[in-house]
Backbone and ligand atoms as CSV (ligand in chain L), in Angstrom:
chain,resi,resn,atom,element,x,y,z
A,1,UNK,N,N,2.672,15.803,-1.842
A,1,UNK,CA,C,3.389,14.553,-1.622
A,1,UNK,C,C,3.380,14.308,-0.064
A,2,UNK,N,N,3.467,13.010,0.306
A,2,UNK,CA,C,3.505,12.596,1.687
A,2,UNK,C,C,4.959,12.880,2.198
A,3,UNK,N,N,5.126,13.468,3.402
A,3,UNK,CA,C,6.402,13.641,3.998
A,3,UNK,C,C,6.852,12.379,4.638
A,4,UNK,N,N,7.654,11.522,3.957
A,4,UNK,CA,C,7.943,10.206,4.545
A,4,UNK,C,C,8.709,10.359,5.815
A,5,UNK,N,N,9.626,11.375,5.937
A,5,UNK,CA,C,10.347,11.505,7.121
A,5,UNK,C,C,9.508,11.592,8.372
A,6,UNK,N,N,8.513,12.395,8.263
A,6,UNK,CA,C,7.532,12.611,9.408
A,6,UNK,C,C,6.820,11.345,9.751
A,7,UNK,N,N,6.323,10.776,8.698
A,7,UNK,CA,C,5.503,9.588,8.925
A,7,UNK,C,C,6.400,8.388,9.458
A,8,UNK,N,N,7.556,8.191,8.957
A,8,UNK,CA,C,8.409,7.183,9.541
A,8,UNK,C,C,8.784,7.488,11.011
A,9,UNK,N,N,8.984,8.740,11.304
A,9,UNK,CA,C,9.358,9.117,12.685
A,9,UNK,C,C,8.097,8.761,13.593
A,10,UNK,N,N,6.941,9.167,13.166
A,10,UNK,CA,C,5.709,8.837,13.896
A,10,UNK,C,C,5.575,7.379,14.186
A,11,UNK,N,N,5.850,6.569,13.086
A,11,UNK,CA,C,5.686,5.102,13.159
A,11,UNK,C,C,6.772,4.563,14.136
A,12,UNK,N,N,7.899,5.142,14.098
A,12,UNK,CA,C,8.991,4.662,15.083
A,12,UNK,C,C,8.509,4.990,16.489
A,13,UNK,N,N,7.951,6.225,16.699
A,13,UNK,CA,C,7.575,6.606,18.052
A,13,UNK,C,C,6.555,5.655,18.555
A,14,UNK,N,N,5.618,5.281,17.697
A,14,UNK,CA,C,4.607,4.312,18.061
A,14,UNK,C,C,5.230,2.950,18.514
A,15,UNK,N,N,6.202,2.531,17.751
A,15,UNK,CA,C,6.904,1.281,18.024
A,15,UNK,C,C,7.602,1.363,19.428
A,16,UNK,N,N,8.192,2.560,19.661
A,16,UNK,CA,C,8.900,2.808,20.970
A,16,UNK,C,C,7.792,2.767,22.151
A,17,UNK,N,N,6.615,3.198,21.824
A,17,UNK,CA,C,5.602,3.224,22.819
A,17,UNK,C,C,4.971,1.798,22.944
A,18,UNK,N,N,5.317,0.826,22.216
A,18,UNK,CA,C,4.780,-0.458,22.297
A,18,UNK,C,C,3.601,-0.860,21.446
A,19,UNK,N,N,3.329,0.102,20.494
A,19,UNK,CA,C,2.170,-0.326,19.557
A,19,UNK,C,C,2.688,-1.341,18.577
A,20,UNK,N,N,1.755,-2.240,18.215
A,20,UNK,CA,C,2.044,-3.281,17.264
A,20,UNK,C,C,1.616,-2.961,15.861
A,21,UNK,N,N,1.869,-3.902,14.970
A,21,UNK,CA,C,1.704,-3.660,13.485
A,21,UNK,C,C,0.260,-3.206,13.149
A,22,UNK,N,N,-0.719,-3.755,13.861
A,22,UNK,CA,C,-2.129,-3.384,13.514
A,22,UNK,C,C,-2.282,-1.820,13.640
A,23,UNK,N,N,-1.843,-1.243,14.626
A,23,UNK,CA,C,-1.872,0.215,14.785
A,23,UNK,C,C,-1.074,0.899,13.836
A,24,UNK,N,N,0.061,0.486,13.558
A,24,UNK,CA,C,1.044,1.103,12.611
A,24,UNK,C,C,0.468,1.108,11.193
A,25,UNK,N,N,-0.113,-0.009,10.823
A,25,UNK,CA,C,-0.711,-0.104,9.468
A,25,UNK,C,C,-1.861,0.920,9.302
A,26,UNK,N,N,-2.631,1.055,10.338
A,26,UNK,CA,C,-3.686,2.051,10.268
A,26,UNK,C,C,-3.223,3.464,10.253
A,27,UNK,N,N,-2.172,3.725,11.054
A,27,UNK,CA,C,-1.691,5.111,11.117
A,27,UNK,C,C,-0.956,5.421,9.767
A,28,UNK,N,N,-0.309,4.470,9.152
A,28,UNK,CA,C,0.320,4.736,7.846
A,28,UNK,C,C,-0.688,5.088,6.770
A,29,UNK,N,N,-1.707,4.408,6.688
A,29,UNK,CA,C,-2.853,4.582,5.697
A,29,UNK,C,C,-3.381,6.011,5.911
A,30,UNK,N,N,-3.709,6.361,7.211
A,30,UNK,CA,C,-4.313,7.620,7.467
A,30,UNK,C,C,-3.300,8.857,7.150
A,31,UNK,N,N,-2.058,8.605,7.457
A,31,UNK,CA,C,-1.088,9.651,7.173
A,31,UNK,C,C,-0.970,9.881,5.719
A,32,UNK,N,N,-0.896,8.819,4.944
A,32,UNK,CA,C,-0.733,8.951,3.515
A,32,UNK,C,C,-1.979,9.607,2.879
A,33,UNK,N,N,-3.065,9.125,3.307
A,33,UNK,CA,C,-4.375,9.702,2.667
A,33,UNK,C,C,-4.504,11.121,2.935
A,34,UNK,N,N,-4.202,11.617,4.125
A,34,UNK,CA,C,-4.413,13.080,4.388
A,34,UNK,C,C,-3.341,13.958,3.760
A,35,UNK,N,N,-2.276,13.309,3.276
A,35,UNK,CA,C,-1.053,14.111,2.875
A,35,UNK,C,C,-1.235,14.784,1.521
A,36,UNK,N,N,-2.119,14.211,0.643
A,36,UNK,CA,C,-2.109,14.684,-0.698
A,36,UNK,C,C,-3.502,14.491,-1.338
A,37,UNK,N,N,-3.986,15.472,-1.977
A,37,UNK,CA,C,-5.281,15.445,-2.686
A,37,UNK,C,C,-5.335,14.370,-3.810
A,38,UNK,N,N,-4.095,14.076,-4.344
A,38,UNK,CA,C,-4.079,13.168,-5.412
A,38,UNK,C,C,-4.318,11.721,-4.980
A,39,UNK,N,N,-4.233,11.497,-3.637
A,39,UNK,CA,C,-4.388,10.069,-3.154
A,39,UNK,C,C,-5.804,9.895,-2.757
A,40,UNK,N,N,-6.631,9.388,-3.677
A,40,UNK,CA,C,-8.159,9.296,-3.463
A,40,UNK,C,C,-8.628,8.074,-2.706
A,41,UNK,N,N,-7.817,7.039,-2.751
A,41,UNK,CA,C,-8.075,5.774,-2.019
A,41,UNK,C,C,-6.707,5.225,-1.555
A,42,UNK,N,N,-6.592,5.004,-0.262
A,42,UNK,CA,C,-5.288,4.435,0.220
A,42,UNK,C,C,-5.637,3.214,1.105
A,43,UNK,N,N,-5.014,2.042,0.880
A,43,UNK,CA,C,-5.258,0.924,1.612
A,43,UNK,C,C,-4.003,0.043,1.811
A,44,UNK,N,N,-4.127,-0.954,2.759
A,44,UNK,CA,C,-3.069,-1.925,2.904
A,44,UNK,C,C,-3.595,-3.251,2.724
A,45,UNK,N,N,-3.058,-4.056,1.763
A,45,UNK,CA,C,-3.392,-5.457,1.706
A,45,UNK,C,C,-2.284,-6.250,2.360
A,46,UNK,N,N,-2.622,-7.323,3.039
A,46,UNK,CA,C,-1.585,-8.176,3.655
A,46,UNK,C,C,-1.709,-9.512,2.939
A,47,UNK,N,N,-0.582,-10.235,2.834
A,47,UNK,CA,C,-0.568,-11.537,2.285
A,47,UNK,C,C,-1.047,-12.575,3.356
A,48,UNK,N,N,-2.171,-13.264,3.008
A,48,UNK,CA,C,-2.651,-14.184,4.039
A,48,UNK,C,C,-2.283,-15.548,3.651
A,49,UNK,N,N,-2.800,-16.556,4.399
A,49,UNK,CA,C,-2.495,-17.935,4.051
A,49,UNK,C,C,-3.293,-18.265,2.805
A,50,UNK,N,N,-2.657,-19.180,1.954
A,50,UNK,CA,C,-3.418,-19.542,0.775
A,50,UNK,C,C,-3.343,-18.603,-0.393
A,51,UNK,N,N,-2.197,-18.001,-0.568
A,51,UNK,CA,C,-1.973,-17.194,-1.761
A,51,UNK,C,C,-3.030,-16.180,-2.014
A,52,UNK,N,N,-3.484,-15.449,-0.965
A,52,UNK,CA,C,-4.443,-14.489,-1.089
A,52,UNK,C,C,-4.077,-13.150,-0.254
A,53,UNK,N,N,-4.476,-12.005,-0.886
A,53,UNK,CA,C,-4.228,-10.789,-0.152
A,53,UNK,C,C,-5.634,-10.389,0.494
A,54,UNK,N,N,-5.571,-9.895,1.660
A,54,UNK,CA,C,-6.760,-9.406,2.289
A,54,UNK,C,C,-6.546,-8.019,2.722
A,55,UNK,N,N,-7.612,-7.235,2.669
A,55,UNK,CA,C,-7.603,-5.849,2.954
A,55,UNK,C,C,-7.561,-5.588,4.517
A,56,UNK,N,N,-6.487,-5.078,4.931
A,56,UNK,CA,C,-6.319,-4.811,6.450
A,56,UNK,C,C,-7.061,-3.534,6.820
A,57,UNK,N,N,-6.792,-2.447,6.096
A,57,UNK,CA,C,-7.507,-1.161,6.397
A,57,UNK,C,C,-7.364,-0.269,5.268
A,58,UNK,N,N,-8.305,0.709,5.138
A,58,UNK,CA,C,-8.223,1.599,3.978
A,58,UNK,C,C,-9.005,2.916,4.418
A,59,UNK,N,N,-8.693,3.966,3.586
A,59,UNK,CA,C,-9.482,5.246,3.755
A,59,UNK,C,C,-9.877,5.550,2.246
A,60,UNK,N,N,-11.171,5.805,2.033
A,60,UNK,CA,C,-11.738,6.066,0.737
A,60,UNK,C,C,-13.032,5.325,0.594
A,61,UNK,N,N,-13.529,5.308,-0.617
A,61,UNK,CA,C,-14.767,4.673,-0.898
A,61,UNK,C,C,-14.683,3.151,-0.561
A,62,UNK,N,N,-15.772,2.596,-0.078
A,62,UNK,CA,C,-15.745,1.120,0.081
A,62,UNK,C,C,-15.393,0.414,-1.088
A,63,UNK,N,N,-14.701,-0.709,-1.021
A,63,UNK,CA,C,-14.337,-1.588,-2.244
A,63,UNK,C,C,-14.901,-3.018,-2.030
A,64,UNK,N,N,-15.252,-3.581,-3.169
A,64,UNK,CA,C,-15.725,-4.842,-3.206
A,64,UNK,C,C,-14.523,-5.854,-3.070
A,65,UNK,N,N,-13.346,-5.354,-3.251
A,65,UNK,CA,C,-12.166,-6.274,-3.386
A,65,UNK,C,C,-11.377,-6.332,-1.935
A,66,UNK,N,N,-12.119,-7.038,-1.054
A,66,UNK,CA,C,-11.446,-7.189,0.281
A,66,UNK,C,C,-10.466,-8.326,0.246
A,67,UNK,N,N,-10.628,-9.245,-0.761
A,67,UNK,CA,C,-9.705,-10.346,-0.887
A,67,UNK,C,C,-9.327,-10.441,-2.436
A,68,UNK,N,N,-8.028,-10.489,-2.621
A,68,UNK,CA,C,-7.503,-10.620,-3.974
A,68,UNK,C,C,-6.528,-11.753,-4.102
A,69,UNK,N,N,-6.799,-12.718,-5.051
A,69,UNK,CA,C,-5.765,-13.749,-5.165
A,69,UNK,C,C,-4.420,-13.313,-5.609
A,70,UNK,N,N,-3.368,-13.782,-5.073
A,70,UNK,CA,C,-2.001,-13.496,-5.553
A,70,UNK,C,C,-1.989,-13.812,-7.130
A,71,UNK,N,N,-1.472,-12.864,-7.938
A,71,UNK,CA,C,-1.556,-13.074,-9.373
A,71,UNK,C,C,-2.682,-12.412,-10.085
A,72,UNK,N,N,-3.654,-11.956,-9.251
A,72,UNK,CA,C,-4.789,-11.287,-9.856
A,72,UNK,C,C,-4.774,-9.794,-9.618
A,73,UNK,N,N,-5.149,-9.024,-10.664
A,73,UNK,CA,C,-5.255,-7.537,-10.482
A,73,UNK,C,C,-3.776,-7.058,-10.366
A,74,UNK,N,N,-3.716,-5.689,-10.348
A,74,UNK,CA,C,-2.400,-5.039,-10.194
A,74,UNK,C,C,-1.798,-5.480,-8.820
A,75,UNK,N,N,-2.704,-5.468,-7.810
A,75,UNK,CA,C,-2.241,-5.746,-6.521
A,75,UNK,C,C,-1.699,-7.223,-6.369
A,76,UNK,N,N,-2.386,-8.148,-6.989
A,76,UNK,CA,C,-1.890,-9.601,-6.891
A,76,UNK,C,C,-0.675,-9.792,-7.785
A,77,UNK,N,N,-0.605,-9.108,-8.894
A,77,UNK,CA,C,0.551,-9.141,-9.748
A,77,UNK,C,C,1.793,-8.652,-9.085
A,78,UNK,N,N,1.709,-7.646,-8.305
A,78,UNK,CA,C,2.849,-7.081,-7.625
A,78,UNK,C,C,3.436,-8.135,-6.691
A,79,UNK,N,N,2.580,-8.868,-6.016
A,79,UNK,CA,C,3.184,-9.920,-5.091
A,79,UNK,C,C,3.687,-11.050,-5.931
A,80,UNK,N,N,3.047,-11.438,-6.955
A,80,UNK,CA,C,3.445,-12.605,-7.769
A,80,UNK,C,C,4.792,-12.316,-8.461
A,81,UNK,N,N,5.013,-11.071,-8.886
A,81,UNK,CA,C,6.206,-10.669,-9.626
A,81,UNK,C,C,7.256,-9.986,-8.696
A,82,UNK,N,N,6.788,-9.837,-7.367
A,82,UNK,CA,C,7.780,-9.440,-6.403
A,82,UNK,C,C,8.336,-8.004,-6.715
A,83,UNK,N,N,7.447,-7.119,-7.289
A,83,UNK,CA,C,7.959,-5.765,-7.584
A,83,UNK,C,C,6.820,-4.727,-7.406
A,84,UNK,N,N,7.159,-3.535,-7.331
A,84,UNK,CA,C,6.206,-2.384,-7.212
A,84,UNK,C,C,5.654,-2.039,-8.574
A,85,UNK,N,N,4.505,-1.392,-8.594
A,85,UNK,CA,C,3.880,-0.981,-9.871
A,85,UNK,C,C,3.411,0.462,-9.710
A,86,UNK,N,N,3.761,1.305,-10.620
A,86,UNK,CA,C,3.265,2.599,-10.800
A,86,UNK,C,C,2.467,2.672,-12.204
A,87,UNK,N,N,1.257,2.562,-12.062
A,87,UNK,CA,C,0.433,2.384,-13.345
A,87,UNK,C,C,-0.168,3.734,-13.729
A,88,UNK,N,N,0.312,4.324,-14.729
A,88,UNK,CA,C,-0.052,5.753,-15.151
A,88,UNK,C,C,-1.473,5.789,-15.642
A,89,UNK,N,N,-1.935,4.788,-16.314
A,89,UNK,CA,C,-3.233,4.663,-16.944
A,89,UNK,C,C,-3.888,3.351,-16.784
A,90,UNK,N,N,-4.688,3.156,-15.722
A,90,UNK,CA,C,-5.300,1.856,-15.434
A,90,UNK,C,C,-6.068,1.296,-16.611
A,91,UNK,N,N,-6.662,2.118,-17.441
A,91,UNK,CA,C,-7.503,1.666,-18.456
A,91,UNK,C,C,-6.641,0.804,-19.503
A,92,UNK,N,N,-5.331,1.041,-19.486
A,92,UNK,CA,C,-4.493,0.360,-20.442
A,92,UNK,C,C,-3.836,-0.877,-19.863
A,93,UNK,N,N,-4.130,-1.204,-18.584
A,93,UNK,CA,C,-3.580,-2.373,-18.035
A,93,UNK,C,C,-4.588,-3.442,-17.868
A,94,UNK,N,N,-4.212,-4.511,-18.631
A,94,UNK,CA,C,-5.295,-5.646,-18.741
A,94,UNK,C,C,-5.477,-6.434,-17.456
A,95,UNK,N,N,-4.585,-6.183,-16.421
A,95,UNK,CA,C,-4.729,-6.939,-15.174
A,95,UNK,C,C,-5.626,-6.088,-14.186
A,96,UNK,N,N,-5.829,-4.849,-14.491
A,96,UNK,CA,C,-6.417,-3.949,-13.535
A,96,UNK,C,C,-7.821,-4.377,-13.108
A,97,UNK,N,N,-8.117,-4.374,-11.885
A,97,UNK,CA,C,-9.401,-4.672,-11.333
A,97,UNK,C,C,-10.046,-3.270,-10.759
A,98,UNK,N,N,-11.116,-2.871,-11.218
A,98,UNK,CA,C,-11.654,-1.558,-10.820
A,98,UNK,C,C,-12.260,-1.588,-9.456
A,99,UNK,N,N,-11.902,-0.604,-8.629
A,99,UNK,CA,C,-12.500,-0.436,-7.320
A,99,UNK,C,C,-13.525,0.708,-7.489
A,100,UNK,N,N,-13.104,1.645,-8.257
A,100,UNK,CA,C,-14.024,2.849,-8.502
A,100,UNK,C,C,-13.881,3.232,-9.924
A,101,UNK,N,N,-14.959,3.683,-10.489
A,101,UNK,CA,C,-14.951,3.982,-12.000
A,101,UNK,C,C,-14.228,5.333,-12.129
A,102,UNK,N,N,-13.870,6.056,-11.165
A,102,UNK,CA,C,-13.168,7.304,-11.257
A,102,UNK,C,C,-11.626,7.116,-11.272
A,103,UNK,N,N,-11.178,5.949,-10.830
A,103,UNK,CA,C,-9.782,5.771,-10.737
A,103,UNK,C,C,-9.038,5.824,-12.125
A,104,UNK,N,N,-7.930,6.609,-12.152
A,104,UNK,CA,C,-7.135,6.713,-13.455
A,104,UNK,C,C,-5.814,6.105,-13.342
A,105,UNK,N,N,-5.181,6.209,-12.139
A,105,UNK,CA,C,-3.789,5.677,-11.963
A,105,UNK,C,C,-3.688,5.056,-10.574
A,106,UNK,N,N,-2.637,4.170,-10.389
A,106,UNK,CA,C,-2.585,3.353,-9.188
A,106,UNK,C,C,-1.048,3.143,-8.850
A,107,UNK,N,N,-0.737,3.250,-7.615
A,107,UNK,CA,C,0.586,2.945,-7.143
A,107,UNK,C,C,0.545,1.801,-6.156
A,108,UNK,N,N,1.300,0.718,-6.453
A,108,UNK,CA,C,1.387,-0.370,-5.495
A,108,UNK,C,C,2.794,-0.574,-5.035
A,109,UNK,N,N,2.994,-0.483,-3.772
A,109,UNK,CA,C,4.348,-0.593,-3.154
A,109,UNK,C,C,4.339,-1.752,-2.135
A,110,UNK,N,N,5.244,-2.700,-2.410
A,110,UNK,CA,C,5.332,-3.898,-1.456
A,110,UNK,C,C,5.910,-3.468,-0.165
A,111,UNK,N,N,5.256,-4.247,0.854
A,111,UNK,CA,C,5.868,-4.132,2.214
A,111,UNK,C,C,6.595,-5.489,2.402
A,112,UNK,N,N,7.985,-5.268,2.362
A,112,UNK,CA,C,8.832,-6.435,2.302
A,112,UNK,C,C,10.121,-6.170,3.185
A,113,UNK,N,N,10.578,-7.351,3.635
A,113,UNK,CA,C,11.776,-7.357,4.445
A,113,UNK,C,C,12.621,-8.483,3.936
A,114,UNK,N,N,13.697,-8.188,3.180
A,114,UNK,CA,C,14.509,-9.213,2.534
A,114,UNK,C,C,13.612,-9.953,1.484
A,115,UNK,N,N,13.563,-11.206,1.638
A,115,UNK,CA,C,12.793,-12.068,0.704
A,115,UNK,C,C,11.321,-12.096,1.084
A,116,UNK,N,N,11.012,-11.656,2.243
A,116,UNK,CA,C,9.632,-11.934,2.726
A,116,UNK,C,C,8.775,-10.734,2.292
A,117,UNK,N,N,7.639,-11.062,1.693
A,117,UNK,CA,C,6.626,-10.004,1.336
A,117,UNK,C,C,5.434,-10.126,2.304
A,118,UNK,N,N,5.320,-9.053,3.066
A,118,UNK,CA,C,4.125,-9.107,4.018
A,118,UNK,C,C,2.800,-8.592,3.391
A,119,UNK,N,N,2.957,-7.767,2.452
A,119,UNK,CA,C,1.749,-7.089,1.832
A,119,UNK,C,C,2.130,-5.946,0.974
A,120,UNK,N,N,1.277,-4.976,0.917
A,120,UNK,CA,C,1.484,-3.870,0.030
A,120,UNK,C,C,0.583,-2.618,0.408
A,121,UNK,N,N,1.163,-1.433,0.134
A,121,UNK,CA,C,0.374,-0.211,0.198
A,121,UNK,C,C,-0.179,0.058,-1.236
A,122,UNK,N,N,-1.446,0.321,-1.290
A,122,UNK,CA,C,-2.157,0.516,-2.544
A,122,UNK,C,C,-2.726,1.848,-2.574
A,123,UNK,N,N,-2.442,2.639,-3.575
A,123,UNK,CA,C,-2.986,4.048,-3.587
A,123,UNK,C,C,-3.573,4.240,-5.000
A,124,UNK,N,N,-4.864,4.674,-5.084
A,124,UNK,CA,C,-5.554,5.015,-6.309
A,124,UNK,C,C,-5.740,6.465,-6.408
A,125,UNK,N,N,-5.611,6.961,-7.633
A,125,UNK,CA,C,-5.867,8.397,-7.829
A,125,UNK,C,C,-6.871,8.635,-9.012
A,126,UNK,N,N,-7.683,9.614,-8.912
A,126,UNK,CA,C,-8.650,9.939,-9.899
A,126,UNK,C,C,-7.979,10.662,-11.058
A,127,UNK,N,N,-6.665,11.120,-10.839
A,127,UNK,CA,C,-5.964,11.813,-11.841
A,127,UNK,C,C,-5.112,10.758,-12.592
A,128,UNK,N,N,-4.878,10.928,-13.905
A,128,UNK,CA,C,-3.997,10.162,-14.697
A,128,UNK,C,C,-2.603,10.462,-14.311
A,129,UNK,N,N,-1.766,9.470,-14.351
A,129,UNK,CA,C,-0.354,9.538,-14.071
A,129,UNK,C,C,-0.103,10.443,-12.847
A,130,UNK,N,N,-0.805,10.150,-11.765
A,130,UNK,CA,C,-0.701,10.981,-10.572
A,130,UNK,C,C,0.640,10.771,-9.782
A,131,UNK,N,N,1.215,9.649,-9.933
A,131,UNK,CA,C,2.363,9.342,-9.062
A,131,UNK,C,C,3.677,9.528,-9.736
A,132,UNK,N,N,4.548,10.212,-9.144
A,132,UNK,CA,C,5.955,10.325,-9.681
A,132,UNK,C,C,6.931,9.519,-8.909
A,133,UNK,N,N,8.156,9.630,-9.223
A,133,UNK,CA,C,9.254,8.899,-8.503
A,133,UNK,C,C,9.345,9.265,-7.051
A,134,UNK,N,N,9.068,10.587,-6.826
A,134,UNK,CA,C,9.117,11.020,-5.375
A,134,UNK,C,C,8.066,10.287,-4.525
A,135,UNK,N,N,6.886,10.178,-5.072
A,135,UNK,CA,C,5.891,9.491,-4.399
A,135,UNK,C,C,6.247,8.026,-4.072
A,136,UNK,N,N,6.806,7.538,-5.123
A,136,UNK,CA,C,7.293,6.042,-5.001
A,136,UNK,C,C,8.327,5.877,-3.874
A,137,UNK,N,N,9.371,6.800,-3.861
A,137,UNK,CA,C,10.415,6.740,-2.876
A,137,UNK,C,C,9.817,6.968,-1.481
A,138,UNK,N,N,8.886,7.898,-1.340
A,138,UNK,CA,C,8.274,8.261,-0.045
A,138,UNK,C,C,7.515,6.999,0.510
A,139,UNK,N,N,6.677,6.474,-0.333
A,139,UNK,CA,C,5.826,5.343,0.053
A,139,UNK,C,C,6.657,4.104,0.329
A,140,UNK,N,N,7.829,3.931,-0.432
A,140,UNK,CA,C,8.696,2.831,-0.135
A,140,UNK,C,C,9.296,2.910,1.240
A,141,UNK,N,N,9.693,4.205,1.749
A,141,UNK,CA,C,10.292,4.186,3.043
A,141,UNK,C,C,9.253,4.013,4.142
A,142,UNK,N,N,7.986,4.383,3.896
A,142,UNK,CA,C,6.899,4.118,4.909
A,142,UNK,C,C,6.672,2.553,5.003
A,143,UNK,N,N,6.690,1.949,3.759
A,143,UNK,CA,C,6.462,0.498,3.656
A,143,UNK,C,C,7.568,-0.255,4.343
A,144,UNK,N,N,8.869,0.238,4.199
A,144,UNK,CA,C,9.893,-0.382,4.909
A,144,UNK,C,C,9.838,-0.326,6.403
A,145,UNK,N,N,9.394,0.779,6.930
A,145,UNK,CA,C,9.220,0.928,8.316
A,145,UNK,C,C,8.135,-0.168,8.922
A,146,UNK,N,N,7.034,-0.228,8.040
A,146,UNK,CA,C,5.971,-1.256,8.451
A,146,UNK,C,C,6.555,-2.604,8.388
A,147,UNK,N,N,7.372,-2.941,7.439
A,147,UNK,CA,C,7.903,-4.255,7.286
A,147,UNK,C,C,8.842,-4.562,8.457
A,148,UNK,N,N,9.551,-3.485,8.950
A,148,UNK,CA,C,10.400,-3.747,10.124
A,148,UNK,C,C,9.654,-4.254,11.350
A,149,UNK,N,N,8.466,-3.596,11.554
A,149,UNK,CA,C,7.577,-4.066,12.712
A,149,UNK,C,C,7.007,-5.386,12.410
A,150,UNK,N,N,6.477,-5.669,11.193
A,150,UNK,CA,C,5.913,-6.958,10.894
A,150,UNK,C,C,6.948,-8.111,11.002
A,151,UNK,N,N,8.221,-7.831,10.605
A,151,UNK,CA,C,9.187,-8.804,10.714
A,151,UNK,C,C,9.534,-9.079,12.265
A,152,UNK,N,N,9.532,-8.007,13.002
A,152,UNK,CA,C,9.779,-8.149,14.446
A,152,UNK,C,C,8.772,-8.982,15.114
A,153,UNK,N,N,7.532,-8.970,14.695
A,153,UNK,CA,C,6.417,-9.681,15.319
A,153,UNK,C,C,6.438,-11.182,14.893
A,154,UNK,N,N,7.125,-11.483,13.731
A,154,UNK,CA,C,7.227,-12.807,13.282
A,154,UNK,C,C,8.180,-13.598,14.080
A,155,UNK,N,N,9.250,-12.869,14.701
A,155,UNK,CA,C,10.295,-13.552,15.328
A,155,UNK,C,C,9.883,-14.282,16.629
L,1,LIG,N1,N,-7.072,-1.919,-8.534
L,1,LIG,C1,C,-6.639,-2.998,-7.785
L,1,LIG,C2,C,-7.670,-3.574,-6.901
L,1,LIG,C3,C,-7.772,-3.015,-5.517
L,1,LIG,S1,S,-8.579,-1.537,-5.569
L,1,LIG,O1,O,-7.725,-0.551,-6.250
L,1,LIG,C4,C,-8.938,-1.095,-4.084
L,1,LIG,C5,C,-6.041,-4.077,-8.610
L,1,LIG,O2,O,-6.130,-4.037,-9.876
L,1,LIG,O3,O,-5.526,-5.058,-8.126
């Protein structure tokens, strides 16, 4: 599992040094990806103009889905329904859009501050039901730290 305490501290250190969200979003993806073998693909989608998610950065196999309309796929559904998703078996989810034929489960955690949704952290695993509640809690605290920076840049 990813040690959220360490990652959140690293991200705060970067903020203190003056790094902006672009660097923090990349650091978060890399930290999560290297933390656990179950995390086969890790990326961040941001909500763009025009009800569309765009892929900011990722580690893993290249994906065809650099843009996803809000409401489409598990990623777009999370934003449309304003909630996180831990999908244990992607083959049973009718909204699922495949990035890799090997993916069995997927975790989507929103990057949000209050009512505002900035984007999401998306993790795919080649193992079925790879993500437990501890993964969810860890990724939520990383997402919250990213949201803090994104919100600060909006002001
Ligand atoms: N599986 C996602 C698409 C993005 S890829 O996992 C990189 C979805 O269903 O929205």
